[in-house]
Each structure stands twice: as C-alpha cells, then as structure tokens.
C-alpha positions in Angstrom: -155.0 88.1 -38.4 -157.7 85.5 -38.9 -157.9 82.3 -36.8 -156.8 80.2 -39.8 -153.8 82.6 -40.4 -152.8 82.2 -36.8 -153.3 78.5 -36.8 -151.1 78.0 -39.9 -148.4 80.5 -38.7 -148.0 78.1 -35.7 -146.8 75.5 -38.1 -143.5 77.3 -38.9 -140.6 75.0 -38.0 -143.0 72.1 -37.4 -142.2 68.8 -39.1 -144.5 67.2 -41.7 -144.4 63.6 -40.5 -147.3 61.8 -42.3 -149.8 62.2 -45.1 -152.7 59.8 -45.7 -154.6 60.3 -48.8 -157.9 58.3 -49.0 -158.8 58.6 -52.6 -162.2 56.9 -52.4 -163.2 59.1 -49.5 -161.6 62.2 -51.1 -159.9 62.9 -47.9 -156.3 63.9 -46.9 -154.9 63.8 -43.4 -151.7 65.7 -42.9 -149.9 65.1 -39.5 -147.3 67.5 -38.2 -145.1 67.4 -35.1 -144.6 70.8 -33.4 -141.2 71.9 -32.0 -142.5 71.0 -28.5 -143.1 67.4 -29.6 -146.9 67.8 -29.7 -148.7 66.5 -32.9 -151.6 67.8 -34.9 -153.5 66.5 -37.9 -155.1 68.7 -40.6 -158.1 67.0 -42.2 -159.0 68.1 -45.6 -162.2 66.8 -47.2 -163.5 66.8 -50.9 -159.9 66.5 -52.2 -159.8 67.4 -55.9 -156.0 67.3 -56.4 -153.0 66.7 -54.3 -149.3 66.6 -54.8 -146.3 66.1 -52.5 -142.7 65.9 -53.5 -139.4 65.3 -51.7 -140.8 63.6 -48.6 -137.6 62.5 -46.7 -136.7 61.6 -43.2 -137.0 65.2 -42.0 -139.6 67.7 -43.5 -139.5 71.0 -41.9 -142.2 73.5 -42.7 -141.2 77.0 -43.6 -144.7 78.4 -44.0 -148.3 77.3 -44.9 -150.3 79.3 -47.4 -154.1 78.8 -47.4 -156.6 80.5 -49.7 -159.1 80.8 -46.8 -156.6 82.9 -44.8 -154.9 85.0 -47.6 -155.3 86.3 -51.0 -153.4 84.9 -53.8 -152.3 86.6 -56.9 -154.1 85.0 -59.9 -150.8 84.0 -61.5 -149.6 82.4 -58.3 -152.9 80.4 -58.1 -152.5 79.3 -61.8 -148.9 78.2 -61.1 -149.9 76.3 -57.9 -152.9 74.6 -59.6 -150.7 73.6 -62.5 -148.0 72.3 -60.3 -150.4 70.2 -58.2 -151.7 68.6 -61.5 -148.3 68.0 -63.0 -145.7 65.1 -63.0 -142.1 65.5 -61.9 -141.1 66.1 -65.5 -143.3 69.2 -65.7 -146.1 67.5 -67.7 -149.4 69.1 -66.7 -152.2 66.5 -66.7 -155.0 69.0 -67.1 -156.0 71.6 -69.7 -155.6 75.4 -69.3 -159.4 75.6 -69.1 -159.4 73.2 -66.2 -156.7 75.3 -64.4 -158.7 78.4 -65.0 -161.8 76.7 -63.5 -159.9 75.7 -60.4 -158.6 79.2 -60.0 -162.1 80.6 -60.4 -163.5 78.1 -57.8 -160.7 78.9 -55.4 -161.2 82.7 -55.7 -164.9 82.3 -55.1 -164.3 80.1 -52.0 -166.1 77.0 -53.4 -162.6 75.3 -53.3 -159.6 75.9 -51.1 -155.9 75.7 -51.7 -153.4 74.6 -49.0 -149.7 74.9 -49.7 -146.9 73.7 -47.4 -143.6 75.3 -48.3 -140.6 73.6 -46.8 -137.4 74.9 -45.4 -136.2 71.3 -45.7 -137.9 68.3 -47.4 -141.4 67.8 -48.5 -143.5 70.4 -50.4 -147.3 69.8 -50.5 -150.2 71.4 -52.3 -153.8 70.3 -51.9 -157.0 71.6 -53.6 -160.0 70.6 -51.6 -163.6 71.5 -50.7 -163.6 71.7 -46.8 -161.7 71.2 -43.6 
C-alpha cells in the first residue's frame, strides 16, 4: 500500500465539509472532517477540470480514488473525464479527442485524477497537475 493509498483510505466515513475552487489560481482546496472531529484539507494545484454534485448538509465519503495511488481501467478513466466535463443533463462540454488527451495525460502521470465517491451526499472529481 502506497502512502497516498493509505492517506486516502483514512478518508472513509469522513465528511466533505468544504470546497474552494480558485479558478484564476487553478487551485482547489477540499476540506474534510474525520470521524474523530479533526479536519484536513487536500490542496490540488493546476486544476484543469472539476465537478461536484449533490453537496448537501451531510456529505459522507465512501472512498477516494486517485490515479497516483491506483491503476484505472481506460474506460473508467474516459467515463470519469467525460463526467467531470459534463453538465447535469449529460451534455459533455469537450470533444472525444479532448477526453482521450486527458486519459493519456493521466495514464502518463502528467495529470492526476481524484474522485470522491459518496456513501451520502456530494460526489467530486478533479483533474489536476499537482498536490
């Protein structure tokens, strides 16, 4: 188990309590509250795309997937990249070629993908360059 895998596994049952996206600075700050009440903030830099849905008064994390800590199936990456760049009605805002470029960059490690899957509430995916 890598350090990143362990770090993200500790977020199980934590609550996503805040997201700050600073578009000009291409930065996202994701704040979570652990079960013990302590808080932690993930800082993501070089944000290329970010999407969060269903942020409600309680947002419990089931698991966190990160391209740095695990291997994704190419179809799963394509699906996540398309979802990140889509509207709620399913309209994708980028071309298939752009999706494939993101996938290639994530697979090569020049970009990273972080996905927060909920057991309740908010779902988030971010494509970024560095922590």
